[in-house]
N, C-alpha and C positions, 0 to 999 in steps of 0.2 A: 291648942285652943286650952285658953287657962280653964282653971276650975270656975271661978265664977261667972265666966264669960257661959258657960255650958248649962249652968243653975239658970243664968235668966234668959237663956234659952228654953229651957227644958217648961220654965212658967211662962213664956209667953205664949200667945195664941200660934205663933208659927209653928212653936215647939210639940203641944196640946196635936197640931193638927197634924205633923209628924207624926207624932206616937200613934195616933188615929189609925193612918192611911196604913202604918206598919203593922197593926195589930190586924186589919181588916185584909191585911193582904197574905197573914199568918195562917189565916181563918180559912181562905180560897185556897189554899195548899195542894188541895184534890183537885183543884179547874187547871185549865189548861197553862201550860207553863208559858208566862210572857218574855220569853228569851228568844234573842236573834235568831240563835242557830236553830230551835225549836221550830219557829214561824217559817224558817226558808225549807225544811226541810218537810213542811207538809206541801211545799210546792212541786209541781211535776219539772223534774231537772232537765229532762231530755225535750219537753216541750217546749217550755222557758228559753232553752239553748237555741231552738229553732227558731226562736222569736228574735233573741238576742243575734243572731247571725244576720239574719234578713234587714236588722235597722241599725246594728253598732256602729260606732264611728269612733276615731280617736281623738280625745281631748274636745269631749263634747258641751263641754262648761256649761253654758244656760240653755244651750238646746234641750228641745223635750227626750233628745234620747240619755239624756242623763237619769232619768229613771229605770234604766235597765243596770243601772249598779244597785242589785238588791241589797246589801251590805249597808249599804248607806239611806236608802230610803226604807226598808224595814227596821234600822235604828231610829230613825225620825219617827215612823211611825206609832213604833211603840210609845217614843216618850209623848206624842200627842194622844193617844191612851191613858198613859197616866196622868199627864197633867189634867185631862176632865174627868178621869176618874172611871173609867169604862171596865177597869179590871175590878172594879168593887163593887159594881151595879147589879142588880138585877136584870132581866132580858130587859133590852128595850127596842124600840122601834128607831134609825138610825137615817137621817138622809144626809147626804155629804154632796154639798153643791160646788159644782168644779172637781169631780170625784179623779179627773186624770187617770192614771193607771189602775189606782182600785185598792191600794196598799191598805190605808186607813181600815176602811171598811173590808176587807177582808181577814184583818185581825180581829176585826170587831167582831165578823161572824165566827170566828174560829172560839172567842168566848163566849157564844153562846147569843146576842144580838142580832137583830135581822137588819141585813144592809142594804140601802138601796142608794143608788146616786144618778147625778144630773150631769148633763158635760155637752159638748158640742161636740162633733163626730168627723171632726177635722183631720185629726191624726190616725192612721189606720193601727197603730201599734198600740194605742190606748183600748181601744176596740177589742182587738188580740189577746191584751193580758188579761183586761176583766173578762171576757171568755172564759180564759184558762182558768181565773180563780175563783169563778159563778159567781160575780159581782155583777147583781143588777144594775139597770139604768136606764133611764129615760134622755131622749136628746132634746136639748132645747137651750137656745142662748138665752142668760138674763139682761136684760133690756133695762133702760128707765123706764118708769109708768107701765111698764107692761108684766101682767102677774103671771105666777106660775101656773104652770097645766094643772091639772086634777092627779092628784097621785095616788090614788087610790085610799086614801085616810091620814090619820094624823101619825107628828111624828114625837117621840120623847124628847130627841136630840137633833137638832139642826145645825150640823157643821160647815165651815167655809174656811180654806188654809190658803194661803198665799196667794191675796183676791186679784183677780183682773177684771170680776165682771162690771166694777166701778168706773169703767175707762181708765187703769191706771195705766199713768204715764201718756196720757192723753189729754188735749185742750177741755175737753168736754167732763172733767173728773167729776165725778158725784157730788153735789153739795147737800144739804140738808133737805130740799124738796125731792129729791133721787131717795136718797136714805130714807126718807117718811114713808114715802110708799112703800119700798122695800120691806121696811119693818112692819108694817100694817098687812101687807099681803102674808109675810112671813107667821105672821099672827093665826092666820087662817090655818096653817098646816101644823103646827102645834098641839098638843095634847096641852088638858089641863096642867100648868105649873112646868112645861115643858121648858127644855133649855136650848140658847143659842149663843152658838161659839163661834165667834169670827176671828180672823186674825187679817191683817193688812200687811201689802206689801209697803215698801217707802218710796216715794216719788221722788224723783230726781233732784228736788231740791232738800229731800232725806227726811223730811216729813211726813208724818203719818197722817196727819188730818190738822184741818183748822182747829183754832180753838174754838169756832162759833159750832164745828162739827163734834168736837168734843164735849162741849156743855149740853150739846141736843140727845147726846149718845146716854149721856149721867142723865136727863131729865128725863129720860123713857126705861131708866133702870140700869143702866150697864155699867159694871165694874170694869174698868179700864185697867189695863197692865202692858204698858207700852202699846205693842202693835195689835194685843189680845183686847177683844170687846166682848165681854162674856155676861149675857142675860142667864141668871141662873133661875130665876122663877117666872116663867112666861115671860110676858112685853108689855109693859107698863104703856097705857094709852097718854099721847102727847098733853100737854098741856095748854089749850085753846088759848088760854091769855098771853104765852110765851111768843115775843118774837120768832123763836128760832123754830118753832112749832108749826108756822103758817104754812 
């Protein structure tokens, strides 16, 4: 990297943000070390191996059994933790929608946060792994125009990764109306200035959202980075005069 490019990066917002994160992580040196090996070492190896033997198959590809690959999925969830900056934050109450095996919440709990998951109960392996990890979850399907249950309080952060509850790759893929209802309902579960972090899957045609839906997210206050839809300070109410917010 050329010296002048380094200077430009340092003076840019990107460089300053990176320096801030580095400084904060240095100050947290006495906390739990956010390293893949250290996280895996906290998981009972005998109990996890018993689960693995019950469900493992060769070449699981996109099958749910792929989540038995601890090296891969602990690394992915450490990256998510860092992206959201949970490793820099004071203790927060976190809700993960579609929590799956619970790795994200487990790592958040190692850092001192309080984790709570929401998911279906159709894959016994997920129930066994979340139980092993001590991740609490409530069983509920997220459906269009159906509110979430009472979750016993508000959350500082609500996440959803690799989202499928929006009828992913189905003819009834959510549009503006369905997402508007969902965001209004989620707002009831967010603490003041709480954050919502969504990560979408690509559809069969390679897209993540329609132009109309992207505009809708932005009008509700989202920052969009490809598949990431981030609401960093609460949820802005939709503009009643906007055609996409009706």
